LUMBAPA-440511 format. One record per atom (N, C-alpha, C, O): residue in three letters; y, x, z. Coordinates in steps of 0.1 Angstrom, whole numbers, padded with zeros to 4 digits, always signed. Layout:
<recs>
ALAYXZ;...
</recs>
This chain:
<recs>
MET+0012-0114-0036;MET+0012-0109-0013;MET+0004-0124-0010;MET-0005-0122-0002;VAL+0005-0140-0015;VAL+0007-0148-0013;VAL-0011-0151-0015;VAL-0017-0156-0006;LEU-0018-0148-0030;LEU-0031-0143-0030;LEU-0040-0138-0018;LEU-0049-0143-0011;LEU-0034-0124-0017;LEU-0039-0115-0010;LEU-0042-0125+0000;LEU-0054-0128+0002;ILE-0031-0132+0008;ILE-0032-0140+0028;ILE-0044-0149+0022;ILE-0054-0149+0029;PHE-0045-0156+0008;PHE-0052-0171+0008;PHE-0068-0165+0008;PHE-0077-0171+0014;LEU-0070-0151+0000;LEU-0082-0146+0003;LEU-0090-0141+0018;LEU-0102-0142+0020;MET-0080-0136+0025;MET-0078-0133+0033;MET-0086-0141+0044;MET-0097-0139+0050;LEU-0078-0151+0044;LEU-0077-0165+0056;LEU-0093-0164+0049;LEU-0103-0158+0052;ALA-0089-0174+0040;ALA-0105-0175+0032;ALA-0118-0168+0032;ALA-0128-0175+0029;SER-0121-0155+0036;SER-0132-0147+0041;SER-0130-0148+0055;SER-0139-0151+0063;TRP-0118-0146+0058;TRP-0117-0152+0078;TRP-0128-0159+0080;TRP-0139-0156+0085;LEU-0124-0170+0075;LEU-0128-0190+0077;LEU-0145-0184+0076;LEU-0152-0186+0086;LEU-0151-0177+0065;LEU-0164-0177+0062;LEU-0170-0171+0064;LEU-0182-0171+0062;LEU-0161-0159+0072;LEU-0169-0151+0088;LEU-0173-0158+0097;LEU-0185-0157+0101;HIS-0163-0165+0102;HIS-0164-0177+0113;HIS-0174-0188+0109;HIS-0182-0191+0118;LEU-0175-0192+0100;LEU-0177-0209+0101;LEU-0195-0201+0093;LEU-0203-0210+0090;VAL-0197-0191+0091;VAL-0211-0197+0078;VAL-0218-0179+0084;VAL-0230-0175+0084;CYS-0207-0171+0088;CYS-0226-0157+0085;CYS-0225-0152+0104;CYS-0234-0145+0109;PHE-0209-0159+0116;PHE-0209-0155+0126;PHE-0226-0168+0134;PHE-0236-0164+0140;PRO-0223-0180+0132;PRO-0227-0187+0138;PRO-0250-0183+0131;PRO-0258-0181+0140;PHE-0256-0182+0120;PHE-0264-0177+0115;PHE-0268-0166+0122;PHE-0279-0169+0128;LEU-0263-0152+0125;LEU-0264-0141+0131;LEU-0262-0144+0148;LEU-0266-0135+0156;ALA-0258-0153+0151;ALA-0261-0158+0165;ALA-0274-0162+0169;ALA-0281-0158+0178;ASN-0275-0172+0159;ASN-0289-0177+0157;ASN-0304-0171+0154;ASN-0316-0176+0155;SER-0297-0157+0150;SER-0307-0150+0144;SER-0314-0139+0159;SER-0324-0133+0160;GLY-0308-0140+0164;GLY-0305-0128+0180;GLY-0301-0114+0177;GLY-0309-0105+0180;ALA-0290-0112+0173;ALA-0286-0101+0171;ALA-0279-0093+0177;ALA-0268-0098+0179;SER-0279-0087+0179;SER-0273-0077+0196;SER-0266-0074+0196;SER-0259-0076+0206;ALA-0260-0068+0182;ALA-0250-0063+0179;ALA-0236-0071+0176;ALA-0225-0065+0177;ILE-0237-0088+0173;ILE-0231-0097+0170;ILE-0220-0098+0179;ILE-0214-0109+0176;HIS-0213-0091+0191;HIS-0204-0093+0195;HIS-0194-0079+0191;HIS-0182-0081+0189;TRP-0199-0069+0191;TRP-0190-0058+0184;TRP-0192-0059+0171;TRP-0187-0050+0165;THR-0201-0069+0161;THR-0194-0073+0148;THR-0181-0081+0145;THR-0176-0081+0134;LYS-0177-0090+0157;LYS-0162-0098+0160;LYS-0159-0092+0155;LYS-0157-0089+0143;TRP-0154-0085+0171;TRP-0145-0078+0174;TRP-0143-0062+0161;TRP-0132-0057+0160;PHE-0152-0058+0155;PHE-0145-0054+0142;PHE-0138-0060+0133;PHE-0128-0055+0128;VAL-0144-0072+0128;VAL-0140-0082+0118;VAL-0130-0083+0121;VAL-0121-0080+0113;GLU-0127-0087+0133;GLU-0109-0093+0140;GLU-0099-0082+0133;GLU-0089-0085+0126;ILE-0104-0069+0137;ILE-0096-0053+0140;ILE-0091-0052+0124;ILE-0079-0051+0119;THR-0101-0054+0120;THR-0099-0048+0106;THR-0094-0064+0097;THR-0093-0063+0085;PHE-0091-0073+0101;PHE-0088-0081+0095;PHE-0072-0081+0098;PHE-0065-0084+0088;VAL-0063-0078+0112;VAL-0053-0080+0116;VAL-0050-0067+0110;VAL-0038-0068+0108;LEU-0055-0055+0106;LEU-0050-0042+0099;LEU-0050-0043+0089;LEU-0052-0033+0083;THR-0050-0052+0084;THR-0053-0054+0069;THR-0044-0064+0065;THR-0044-0065+0053;ALA-0038-0070+0069;ALA-0030-0085+0076;ALA-0020-0071+0074;ALA-0019-0069+0062;VAL-0014-0062+0081;VAL-0004-0059+0088;VAL-0001-0045+0079;VAL+0010-0039+0080;LEU-0009-0041+0070;LEU-0006-0033+0066;LEU-0004-0030+0050;LEU+0002-0022+0043;GLY-0013-0042+0049;GLY-0011-0052+0031;GLY+0006-0056+0038;GLY+0014-0048+0033;PHE+0010-0064+0045;PHE+0026-0074+0046;PHE+0035-0058+0044;PHE+0042-0057+0034;CYS+0033-0047+0052;CYS+0039-0035+0052;CYS+0043-0029+0038;CYS+0054-0027+0034;SER+0028-0026+0030;SER+0032-0022+0017;SER+0042-0029+0009;SER+0050-0024+0002;TRP+0041-0044+0011;TRP+0049-0055+0002;TRP+0059-0051+0007;TRP+0059-0039+0005;LYS+0065-0053+0012;LYS+0083-0052+0017;LYS+0085-0038+0016;LYS+0097-0035+0015;LEU+0076-0026+0017;LEU+0085-0011+0015;LEU+0087-0007+0006;LEU+0093+0003+0006;GLY+0080-0014-0008;GLY+0083-0012-0020;GLY+0074+0001-0020;GLY+0068+0007-0011;PRO+0076+0007-0042;PRO+0076+0019-0043;PRO+0080+0034-0037;PRO+0073+0044-0034;GLY+0093+0031-0039;GLY+0099+0044-0032;GLY+0105+0051-0046;GLY+0098+0057-0055;ILE+0118+0050-0046;ILE+0126+0053-0059;ILE+0135+0068-0053;ILE+0142+0071-0043;VAL+0129+0072-0065;VAL+0138+0088-0064;VAL+0158+0086-0069;VAL+0161+0084-0081;GLN+0166+0088-0061;GLN+0179+0087-0066;GLN+0192+0101-0068;GLN+0194+0109-0059;LYS+0197+0101-0075;LYS+0208+0108-0083;LYS+0212+0111-0074;LYS+0216+0101-0067;ASP+0214+0126-0069;ASP+0226+0126-0060;ASP+0238+0134-0067;ASP+0237+0144-0075;ASP+0248+0126-0062;ASP+0258+0128-0070;ASP+0266+0140-0072;ASP+0272+0144-0082;SER+0265+0144-0057;SER+0270+0160-0050;SER+0267+0175-0059;SER+0272+0186-0060;VAL+0254+0168-0064;VAL+0251+0184-0072;VAL+0253+0184-0087;VAL+0249+0175-0094;ASP+0260+0196-0091;ASP+0254+0192-0106;ASP+0244+0196-0113;ASP+0238+0204-0107;PHE+0237+0193-0128;PHE+0227+0193-0129;PHE+0227+0207-0132;PHE+0219+0214-0126;MET+0234+0212-0139;MET+0233+0228-0143;MET+0230+0231-0133;MET+0218+0228-0132;THR+0234+0236-0121;THR+0233+0241-0108;THR+0217+0243-0101;THR+0212+0252-0095;LEU+0213+0229-0107;LEU+0196+0226-0103;LEU+0189+0232-0113;LEU+0179+0237-0110;LEU+0193+0233-0129;LEU+0189+0243-0134;LEU+0181+0257-0128;LEU+0169+0260-0125;GLU+0198+0264-0129;GLU+0195+0275-0123;GLU+0187+0277-0112;GLU+0180+0287-0113;GLU+0185+0272-0102;GLU+0175+0268-0092;GLU+0157+0267-0097;GLU+0149+0275-0094;PHE+0155+0255-0106;PHE+0146+0248-0103;PHE+0141+0255-0118;PHE+0151+0257-0125;GLU+0129+0258-0124;GLU+0127+0261-0140;GLU+0125+0241-0140;GLU+0123+0232-0132;ALA+0127+0245-0155;ALA+0133+0232-0168;ALA+0125+0220-0169;ALA+0127+0208-0172;THR+0110+0229-0164;THR+0101+0224-0165;THR+0097+0208-0151;THR+0089+0200-0152;GLU+0106+0210-0143;GLU+0107+0204-0126;GLU+0116+0197-0126;GLU+0120+0191-0116;MET+0125+0195-0142;MET+0138+0184-0143;MET+0138+0176-0148;MET+0130+0178-0158;CYS+0146+0162-0147;CYS+0140+0153-0157;CYS+0159+0156-0168;CYS+0170+0160-0164;PRO+0156+0154-0177;PRO+0169+0152-0188;PRO+0172+0139-0183;PRO+0179+0139-0173;VAL+0168+0129-0187;VAL+0176+0118-0186;VAL+0179+0110-0174;VAL+0187+0100-0174;CYS+0169+0117-0157;CYS+0175+0113-0146;CYS+0184+0125-0143;CYS+0190+0125-0132;GLU+0184+0133-0148;GLU+0193+0149-0140;GLU+0185+0152-0128;GLU+0193+0160-0123;ILE+0176+0152-0122;ILE+0170+0146-0112;ILE+0158+0161-0109;ILE+0152+0165-0119;ILE+0156+0166-0099;ILE+0139+0174-0101;ILE+0130+0160-0099;ILE+0133+0151-0091;ILE+0119+0161-0110;ILE+0108+0151-0103;ILE+0100+0157-0097;ILE+0097+0169-0099;PRO+0096+0147-0085;PRO+0087+0150-0080;PRO+0069+0146-0086;PRO+0065+0137-0094;PRO+0061+0156-0081;PRO+0048+0153-0085;PRO+0041+0138-0083;PRO+0043+0130-0073;ARG+0033+0135-0094;ARG+0029+0123-0096;ARG+0041+0108-0099;ARG+0041+0096-0095;THR+0052+0116-0110;THR+0065+0106-0104;THR+0059+0100-0120;THR+0051+0105-0128;ARG+0069+0086-0121;ARG+0067+0084-0139;ARG+0077+0075-0137;ARG+0077+0068-0126;HIS+0086+0075-0148;HIS+0092+0067-0151;HIS+0091+0049-0151;HIS+0081+0045-0156;CYS+0098+0042-0147;CYS+0092+0029-0150;CYS+0092+0016-0159;CYS+0098+0007-0153;ILE+0088+0012-0168;ILE+0092+0009-0178;ILE+0099-0002-0175;ILE+0103-0007-0186;THR+0106-0014-0160;THR+0107-0022-0162;THR+0123-0017-0155;THR+0133-0021-0160;CYS+0122-0013-0149;CYS+0139-0009-0143;CYS+0144+0006-0150;CYS+0156+0008-0147;ASN+0140+0015-0157;ASN+0143+0023-0164;ASN+0140+0037-0155;ASN+0142+0049-0159;
</recs>
């Protein structure tokens, strides 16, 4: 996350110190809207990057109140994980780090 913030600040500074003065001197009429677009994109990227960093990936927890055999009666065996004893959501895998 620190690297992301550093790269975003570096690109923001380069745009304001190099690109925007060059465009302003070239007589581009859309420079005002381009600056606003860059500012809004920068802020949205920073906010969304921070949110995704703090929220985490989401981990499916086992519900102890439900018996695994009861789940097997209601769902197919291919939708169940025998190790975790939970219903496997689409596109999920076991984490190597936390198992």
